[in-house]
C-alpha positions as CSV (number, residue, x, y, z in Angstrom):
1,M,75.0,54.5,76.4
2,T,75.7,57.5,77.6
3,T,73.0,59.7,79.1
4,R,72.3,62.6,77.6
5,T,72.5,65.6,80.0
6,L,72.0,69.4,79.7
7,T,71.4,72.6,82.6
8,S,68.7,73.9,83.3
9,E,69.5,77.5,81.7
10,Q,70.4,75.4,78.2
11,V,66.7,73.5,78.4
12,P,64.9,77.3,76.7
13,A,66.7,76.5,73.6
14,C,66.4,72.5,73.9
15,P,63.3,71.4,70.9
16,E,62.6,68.3,72.8
17,F,61.7,70.8,76.3
18,R,57.6,72.6,76.2
19,H,57.0,75.6,78.6
20,L,54.1,75.4,81.2
21,S,52.8,78.4,79.6
22,T,52.4,76.5,75.6
23,I,49.6,74.3,77.5
24,A,46.3,76.0,78.0
25,G,44.0,74.7,80.1
26,I,46.2,73.9,83.3
27,A,46.7,75.9,85.9
28,V,50.1,76.1,87.4
29,D,51.8,76.5,91.2
30,L,54.8,74.8,91.0
31,R,55.3,74.0,94.7
32,Y,59.4,73.6,94.8
33,A,59.6,77.4,93.6
34,S,57.7,78.0,96.9
35,R,58.0,77.3,100.5
36,D,54.7,75.5,100.6
37,N,57.0,71.8,100.1
38,F,58.8,69.2,102.7
39,V,61.8,71.0,103.2
40,G,59.8,75.0,103.3
41,R,62.1,76.5,101.4
42,D,62.4,77.9,97.7
43,L,64.5,75.4,96.0
44,Y,64.0,76.4,92.0
45,S,64.7,80.9,92.0
46,P,66.4,81.4,90.0
47,L,65.3,78.9,87.8
48,D,62.8,77.8,85.0
49,C,61.6,75.1,86.0
50,A,58.0,75.8,84.1
51,W,59.8,72.6,81.9
52,L,58.1,69.0,80.3
53,H,59.3,67.2,77.7
54,R,57.3,67.7,74.7
55,D,55.9,64.0,75.3
56,A,55.1,64.8,78.1
57,A,53.3,68.6,77.6
58,A,51.4,66.6,74.8
59,A,50.0,63.6,77.0
60,I,49.4,66.6,80.1
61,E,47.1,67.7,76.7
62,R,45.0,65.3,76.0
63,A,44.7,64.8,79.9
64,V,42.6,67.9,79.9
65,A,40.6,67.4,76.8
66,W,39.4,64.4,78.4
67,L,38.7,66.3,82.0
68,A,37.5,69.3,80.1
69,A,34.5,66.3,78.8
70,A,34.2,64.6,81.9
71,R,34.4,67.2,84.3
72,P,33.1,70.7,82.8
73,G,34.7,73.8,84.9
74,H,37.6,71.6,86.2
75,T,41.2,71.9,85.1
76,L,44.8,69.9,86.2
77,L,46.8,71.7,88.3
78,I,50.8,71.2,87.7
79,L,52.6,70.8,91.5
80,D,55.8,70.2,89.4
81,A,56.9,69.4,86.3
82,L,60.8,69.3,85.7
83,R,63.0,68.7,88.5
84,P,66.7,69.6,87.9
85,H,69.0,67.1,89.4
86,R,70.6,69.7,91.4
87,V,67.2,70.3,93.7
88,Q,66.9,65.9,93.5
89,E,69.8,66.0,95.4
90,Q,68.9,68.4,98.0
91,L,66.0,67.0,98.4
92,W,67.8,63.5,99.3
93,D,69.4,65.1,101.7
94,A,66.9,67.0,103.5
95,L,65.9,63.5,104.0
96,A,69.5,61.8,105.5
97,G,68.9,59.3,108.1
98,T,65.5,59.3,108.2
99,D,63.0,56.6,106.5
100,L,61.0,59.3,104.3
101,R,63.5,58.9,101.4
102,M,61.3,56.1,100.0
103,Y,59.1,58.8,98.7
104,L,62.2,60.3,96.6
105,A,64.4,58.2,93.8
106,D,68.1,58.0,94.8
107,P,70.1,60.8,92.9
108,I,72.3,57.6,91.7
109,R,69.3,56.4,89.8
110,G,68.1,59.9,88.7
111,S,64.3,61.1,89.3
112,I,61.6,60.9,85.8
113,H,61.2,64.7,86.9
114,S,64.9,65.5,86.1
115,Y,64.0,64.5,82.4
116,G,60.9,66.3,81.6
117,M,59.0,63.0,81.9
118,A,56.8,63.5,85.1
119,V,54.5,65.9,86.8
120,D,53.3,66.1,90.0
121,V,48.8,67.2,89.9
122,T,46.1,67.1,91.0
123,I,42.6,69.1,90.2
124,L,40.7,72.2,90.3
125,D,37.0,72.5,91.0
126,E,35.3,75.3,89.0
127,A,35.8,77.6,91.8
128,G,39.5,77.0,91.4
129,R,39.7,75.1,95.2
130,E,41.8,72.1,95.0
131,L,39.7,68.9,95.1
132,D,39.9,67.3,98.7
133,M,42.3,64.0,97.9
134,G,42.5,63.2,101.2
135,T,45.9,64.7,101.9
136,G,47.8,67.9,100.1
137,F,51.0,67.4,98.1
138,D,54.4,66.3,100.0
139,D,52.1,64.3,102.3
140,M,54.6,61.5,103.6
141,S,52.1,58.7,105.2
142,E,50.5,55.8,104.6
143,R,46.9,58.2,103.5
144,S,49.0,59.3,100.8
145,H,49.6,55.8,98.9
146,P,47.3,55.0,96.0
147,V,47.9,51.6,97.1
148,L,46.5,51.2,100.4
149,E,43.1,53.2,99.8
150,A,40.8,51.1,100.2
151,E,42.3,49.6,103.1
152,M,42.3,53.5,104.7
153,L,38.4,53.9,103.4
154,A,37.7,50.7,105.6
155,R,39.3,51.9,108.2
156,G,37.6,55.4,107.8
157,E,40.9,57.4,107.2
158,L,39.8,58.5,103.5
159,T,36.0,59.2,102.4
160,A,34.8,58.3,99.7
161,R,34.9,61.4,97.8
162,Q,38.3,61.4,98.7
163,V,39.0,58.2,96.9
164,A,36.7,59.2,94.1
165,N,38.5,62.8,93.4
166,R,41.8,60.6,93.2
167,Q,40.1,57.9,91.0
168,L,39.1,61.2,88.3
169,L,42.7,63.1,88.3
170,R,43.8,59.0,87.5
171,D,41.5,58.2,84.9
172,A,42.6,61.2,82.9
173,M,46.0,61.3,83.5
174,F,46.2,56.9,82.8
175,G,43.9,57.7,80.2
176,A,46.5,60.1,78.4
177,G,48.7,57.3,78.6
178,F,50.5,58.3,82.0
179,V,51.2,55.8,84.7
180,G,50.7,56.1,88.7
181,I,53.0,55.1,91.3
182,N,51.9,53.5,94.9
183,S,53.3,55.3,97.2
184,E,51.6,58.9,96.2
185,W,48.3,59.4,94.8
186,W,50.2,63.1,93.0
187,H,52.8,62.1,90.9
188,F,53.0,60.3,87.8
189,D,55.6,59.2,84.8
190,C,55.2,59.4,81.4
191,G,56.1,56.0,79.9
192,D,58.2,53.4,81.0
193,R,61.1,54.8,83.4
194,V,63.5,52.3,82.1
195,A,63.6,53.5,78.9
196,V,63.3,57.2,79.8
197,R,66.7,56.8,82.0
198,A,68.1,55.2,78.5
199,G,66.5,57.3,75.6
200,F,66.2,60.7,77.1
201,I,67.7,63.5,78.6
202,R,69.1,64.7,82.3
203,V,68.8,68.3,83.2
204,L,71.2,69.0,85.7
């Protein structure tokens, strides 16, 4: 099957995508539209990357509803949503020659972010502060790995509160239909990666 593609500039006219501003109850701080990321520069401007595929947007709405019921006053903070393929290539190139590329999808295969079907997300408390997850966004160390949390907790490298905060995030996202990955507590895919790559529009 031939992959369907759009440029970022064409996304606003495509009904398969929804702008993050149409999702009630979230906060947005796209880190790649600022210098607050591992590359240290704005990779998105002048592109508007505050979009998700409508399926992922609907799933975020379910996560928002779950969190509002389970932990009133807390808010999902979207750190990354639609990431154009051209930006994925820049991130990949920035890590050339390092073993940190394990944290990125090879552009040849493509990131689920580029289909608007993945989000990077955390939680804000009642005062608008990010919950302590043990690391920041884009921390490329083993402390970011959900699969190693029990080990990190036993070694004192994560606290029980940090692990509980991550579990709260997972509960909200998993209950809405997202799936996590082993290496980043903040990253969630909406649906099966193979199916997404085969049947969804990739944004260039």
